[in-house]
N, C-alpha and C positions, 0 to 999 in steps of 0.2 A: 673582912668577909670577901671570899673569892667571887669574881664576876664571871667565871667560866661556867657555861650552861651545864647543868647536871645531865647524867645519862638519860634520865626520864625526859628532860626537856628536849634533848636531841632527838630522841625517838618520837616524841610528840610532834616536834617540828617536821620531821620527815613524814610522819603520818599525815599531817595537815597538808604538806606539799603534794603528796600523792593524791589525796582527796581532791585538792583544788585543781590539779593538773589533769584529772581524769576527763576523758571525752564523754563518758556516760554520766548521767545524773546519779549521785549517791545521796541517799537519805538514811540517816541513822535515827532509830526510834528506840524508846524504852519499852518495857513490857506492858505499859498502859497505852502504847501507840502514840506517845508524845514525841514530837520531832526534836532531836538534839543537834543534828548536823544536817546542813543543806548546802551542798557544794555549788560552785559557780555554774557547772553544767546543768544542775537541777534548776538553778535560777533561770537559765536561758530556756529550758524546756517548759517550765510551768509558768513563767512570767512573774513569779514572786521574788522579792529580795529575801535573803536568808532571815533577817531580823523580823520579817513579817510573818514567818511560819514557825520559827523556833519557839517551842513552848506550846504550840497548838497541836491538836490531834491530826495524825496523818490522813484521816478520812477527809480532811479539807481538800486533798488532791484527788478525790475520787467522786464520780457521779453516783447517783442512786441507781440500783439499790445497794451497791457495794459500800457506799459511805456509811449507811446505817448498820450494816452487818459486820463491818470490819472488826470492831471491838470483840464481837462474839467469836470471830474466827481466831483471834489471839487467845482468848480465854480457853477455847476448846483445845487449842494446841498446847497451852501451858498445862492444862489438866490431863494431858496425855492422849488427846484425841488425834485423829488423822489430820494432817495438814491440808489446807486448801491450796496454798501457794508456797508456803515456807519450805525451802529445800527442793522445790519442784521447778518453778519458773514457768511462765506462760505469757500469752499475749492478752493484755487487758486494755481497758479504756481509761485514760486519765482526763483530768479536768484542769484547764489552765485558769489563771487568775481572772481572765475576762469571761469565764464560763464556757469557753470553747472546749468541746470534747475532741480527743485525738487518740489514735491507736498507739500503744507502746508495748515494748517487751519488758517484762518485769521479772527479775530474779531476786528472791529474798532468802537470806541465810541468817542463822543465829550466830551471834558472837559468843562462843563458849567461855567458861571460866570467869564470867563477869556476874556480879550481883549488884543491883538487880539485873535480870536478864535483858539483853539488848538484841536488836535485829537490824540488819543493814539491807537496804533495797537498792538494787542496781537498775536504773531506768534508761531505756533507749527509745528515743522518739522515732517511730517508723512511719510518720505521716507521709513524708516524701516517697518512701518506698511503696507504701500502700497506694498513693496517688499514681505512681508510675505503673504499678501492677494493674490498677483499675483502668488506666489509660491504655495499657497494652492489651488488656482483656477486651476493652471496648473496640480497640483497633482490630484485634483478631476477629471479633464478632462482625465488625464492619466488613473486613476482608472476606469472611466466610459468607456473609450475605451477598457480597459482590460476586464471589466465586460461584455460589449456588444459583444466584439469580441472573447471572450474565446471559445476554441473548446469544452470545457466540460460545463456541466450544472452548473450554479451558482445561488444562491438565498440569500436573507436576509429574516429573519422570526422573529416573536415575540417569546417570551419564551414559548408560548403555541404551537409553531410549525406552526402558520398561516403565509403564505407567505406575505411578504411586497413588495418584488421586485424579479423579475425573469428575467434571460437573454435569448436572442434568442435561444441559444443552448439547454436550458432546454425545451423551448417551442417546438422546433423541436423534441427533444427526446421523449417527452410525448404526442405530438399530440394535446394538449389543447391550446387554445388561452391564451395570457397573462392575460386578464381580468378574464377568467375562473379559472386560477391557483391562482389568487389573492383572490379568494373566498374559497380556499381550504387550508388544512394542509398537512404536510408530511404524517401524519398517514392515511389520506384519500386515498393516492396513494398506500399505502403499502398493500401487500397481507396479508390476515388474519393470516396466519401461522407465519409471521415475525413481526407482530405488537407488540407482547409482548417484544421482544428484543429492538425494537425502543423506546417503552414507558419507559423501564428501563433506557436506555441511556439518554433520555431526562430528566428524573427525576434526574439523576446524574448531568446534567448540571444546571438545575434550582436550585437544592439544594446547588450548589457550591462544591460538592464533586469532580467534575472533570471539566476541562476547555474545553475539546474537546473529541470527540469519532470518531471511524471508524466502520462502519457496512456494511456487505454484505447483501443486501436486494433485494426483488423482488417487483417491482412497476408495476402498471397496467397503460397502455396507455389508451388514450381516446377510442381506438377501441377494448379494452379488451385484447390486446396482453401483455404478461408478459415480462418485461424488467429486466434483472439482472444488478443491479447497485451497485456501491461502494459509500457510503455516508460518507463524512467527514464533521463534524459540529463542530463549536467552538463558544464560547461566546465572543462577542466584545462589545465595548461601555462603558467600565469602570464598574461602580457599577451594581449589579444585578438588582436594581430597574430601572435603565436606560439602561440596557443591551439589546442586541438583538443577534440573531444567524446568523452567516454567514455560508453557506453550499456550498460544491462542490460535484457534482454528476458525476460520470464516468460510462458510459454505457459499461458494460462488456458482453453484450448479445452475441456478435459475438465470443468473446473469449470462453465463456461458451459453445456455440454451437460447436466451433472448438474442445474444450477439450472433449466434449461428443462424437463427431464423432471420434476423435483420440482414445479415450478409447474403443469405440466399435470396431474400426478397430484392435486395439491391442489385444482385447479379442478374435476376430475372428482368428487372426493370432496365438495367444496362443493356441486356440483350435485345429487349424490345426497342430501346433507343437506337441501337446499331442497325437493326432491321429497318426502322423508320428512316434513319439517315440514308441508307442505301436506296430505300424506296424513293426518297426525294431526289436521289442522284440517278434514278433509273434511266432517264433520257440520256444523260452524259455517258453512263456506263454502256448502255446499248450502243451508242455511237462509237465508243471506244472498241467494243468487241466487233461491231459490224465492219469496221475498217479492215482488220485482218481477214475476216470471213469473206468480204468482197474481193480482197486481193487473192485469197485462196481460190475462189470461184473463177476469177479471170485467168490465173495461172493454170488451173486445171483445164479450162477450155482451150488454152493455148497448146497444152500438151496433146489434147485430143486432136486438134487440127494438124499438129506436126506429125502425129502417128498416122492420121488418115492420108497424109500426102505420100506415105510409103517410103519416103527417103528422108526421114527425120535426121536432123543434125544431132548426133549423140551428145556432144558437148552442150548444145543449147538446151536439149531435153534435160540433161543433168542439172544445169543451172536453174531451170524452171522448177524442177522438183525440189531443189534446195530452197528456193524462194517460198514454195508452198510450206515446207517444213518450218521455216523461220516464222512465217505468218501464223502457223498453227501454234508454235511456242509462244508467240506474242499474245494470242488470244487466251491460251492456257494460263499464261502468267497473270493476266487480268483476273481470270476466274479464281486462280489460287489466292491472290490477294484478297478477293472478296470473301472467299470461304474462310480464310484465316481470320478476317475481321468480324464476320457475322456469325460464326459458328457458336452454338450453345455449349458452354464449357464451364468447368469449375475455375474459380479464381486461383491463379497460380503466381505468386509474387517471386521475383528474382532480382538480383542485383544487376542493373543494366545502366548503360550510358543514355542520358536523356536525349543527347544528339542523335543516337541511333534510332530511338523511338520516333523522333520527329522526322528523320530521313525516311523511315519506312512509311509513315503516314502521308508524306508528300507524294509518294507514288500514286496513292488513291486520290489525294487532293488535286493533283495536277490534272486529272481527268475533268473534274468539275471546274477548275480554274480555266482550262483551255476552252471548255464549252461556253463559258461566260466572259471570255476575253479579259480575264483578270491576271495580273502578274504577281507572283510571289517571290520575294527576295528573302535571303536568310543571312544571318550573322551568328554563327554557332561558335561559342567560345571553346577553344581547345582545352584538353586536360581537366575537364570538370570531374569532380568526384561522382561516383555512381550513386544511383537512387534505388531503393528497394520497392519495386512496384509490380503490378500486373501490366505488362506492356500493352496488351490489347485494350484494356480499359483506359490507359493514358492516351493511346492512339485515338480512342473514341472521343475523348475530351478535346484533343487537339483538332481532330477533323471537324467536330461541331463548331469550335471557335473559328476555324477557317471558313466553313460554309456560311456561318452567320455574317462574317466580315464581307464575303463575296455578295451575299444577298443585300446587305446594307449599302453596297457601292453600285448597285445596278442602275441607279438613276444618274450616275456620273458618265461622262464620255468614256468610251472604251480605253483610250490610252491612259486615262487617269485612275483606273481601278488598280490600286497598289496595296499590297499587304506585305508587311515586313515582320519576320519572325526572328527573334533574338534569344539566345541563351546566355546565362551568366551565373556567377556565384554570388548570392545575396547573403544578408546577415542570418537569415533563418533557413537557408538551404539553397538548392539549385533552382533557378528560375527560368521559365520560358515566357517570353513577352510577345503578344500578338497585337500589332498596331496597324489599324487601317486608316483610310482617308475619308471614310463615310461621315454621316451626320452625327455620330455618337448616340448616346442613350439619353433620352429626355429625362429631365430632372424628376418628373412625376413617377418614372418607372424605376429609378435607381434603388429605392428602399426595398422594393419587392422583386428586384431583378432575378434573384436566384430562387424565388418561390415557384411552385408548380403552376402551370396554366397561365403564365405571364408571357405574352408575345405581342409583337407589332405586325406579325405576318398575317395575311388574310387567311391562309390555309394552314398555318402552323398550330400545333397543339400547346406550345409553350412549355414543353418538358425538357428540352435539350440542355439549357443552362442549369435547371434544377438537378437533373441527373448528373451533369458534369460536376456541379458543386458537391454533391453527395459522394461521388467517386473520389474526388481529391481530398475531401474531409476524412473519408475512410482510410486514406493513405497517410493521415497525419499531416496533411499539407493545407494550403489555402488557395482559393480562386478569388481574385479581386478585380474590380473594375475601376478605371480612372479615365479622365479625358486625356487624349493625346495632346502634347504641347502644340502641334500644328493643326489641331482639329481632328475629329474622328474619335474612334473608340480604342481603348487599350485594355486588354485583359492580361493579367499576370498570374501564372501558375507557379506556386512555390511547393517544392517537395523536399522533405528532410533527407539529409545525406545518409546513405546506408552506413551502418556501424562499421562494416568491414573496410570502409573507405576513410574512416576517421584516423 
C-alpha cells in the first residue's frame, strides 16, 4: 500500500496549515451551531483550548442576550429569513473563558456545497484598538476642557496666521465674537508698530528655521483699546505641509499699567529726593555761587573807579571785564549743573560709561566736600563696558552715598575725612564702590538699612538710601553694604552691562 498522501490529504493539510497560521480567530460550526474547528488564534482570543470547545455550541463564546438567541438566528437564516450577521459582518461583544467581555469584529460566511451546511466565523479582537480609541477620546476631551477652560487666551491657526479655533478666554480678552476672530489673522490684531516683528517671527516658523517664538506685542481690542500681550506660538502637527500653529496669549496690560504707575511714582520720589539733597546742600551751594558773584561785584566796582578817573587803562579795563565774564560763567555753570540734576523729567535710559556719570556727579559733590573739609579720591578702571541707565538717577544715588559718607565723617579731624571711589568690572556687572573712614553702620541698623525712614541723622528723613536702593533695583542692579576692611562703611553699586557692550 502506497504511503504517499492522497490529493485529499494534501489539500486538507494545506487547509489546516492556513487555518492554524491565520492571525484572526477562525471558528467553524455546523448548521446547529456546534463548533468543529477552533484555530490557535481563536484559542488566544477566547482563552479556551480547542478541545474544550469543539463539540459545544458556539453560544458559549457569546454573552447574553446573544447567547440565548443565537440558535434562533441560524434557524431563521436556514429557513430563508434575513441574516442578522451571516454574510454581513459587524462589531459584537465576545466572552472569554474567564467571563471577561470584549469587543470584536466578527465576519460570518456560509461554506457552500457542503451537507450539512456549515458556517465559518472570522474573529478579530479589537480590545486594544478600542482602549486606544477611548484613551484618545478621553485625551481629546481633556485637551478640549483645558483649551476651553484655560485662563489665558489660546488659539490654533494656519501657517498664514489665520485663526482656526479660539478659546473663550481669547474672546473675552479681545472683545470680538469667536466667528469674527475666525475671519481674522494675528497680524490684523497687531498694532502697526509691532507688525514687523511678528511677521519676521512667523516667517521663521514657516521656513522651519525655528519651531516656536515668544513676542511682546500690542493688540487692538474690538473697542480700539490697546492690550499688551505676550504671544507664544509653536508649530504642531508634524510636517510643515500638514502643520498648524498653536498659540498662547497672556494679557499683561494690568502689569504694564502697574509698572508704568510704579515707575512714575518712583520718578516723582526720586525727584523729591534730588530736591531734598540740594536743599541739604543749600549752604555749600550758596557759598559756591556767592564766590563768583562777590568777584563780579569787586571787578565791576574796579571798572567804575577806572572809568571815573577819566584816564582808564584800556588794557586793564579789558582784563577786568574778561574776569567778570569768567566769574559769570563760573556761577552759570554751577546753576546749570543744579538745574540738570534737580529738573523734573521723564526717565530716559541710555548706554553710558559709569566713569563719566561719576565724574559728572563729582562736580556737584566737590562743593559739599570742600565746604566740609573732606577729601575725595578716585580709582576709575579704564575700558569698562557701558551700562544702560538714566544718568541723572545714577548721579542721584552716587551723590547721596557721597553726602552720607561726608556726614558720617564729620566727627573726625579735618585731615582724616577721606572718601575713596573705585570702579571695576565684577562678576554681575560694572561696580562702583564708595569707601569711607567713618564709624560704619551699627549692627542694629543693617537689616533695615534700605527701608524708608531709617536714619541716624537728627534732621534726616531716612529716605535717601531707600530711594537709592529702589533706583538701582529698577535698573536691574543691586546696592549692598559691607564693613570696610580698615573700618568705616563700604557701599557697592552693581549695574548690569548694556547688551550692546557684550
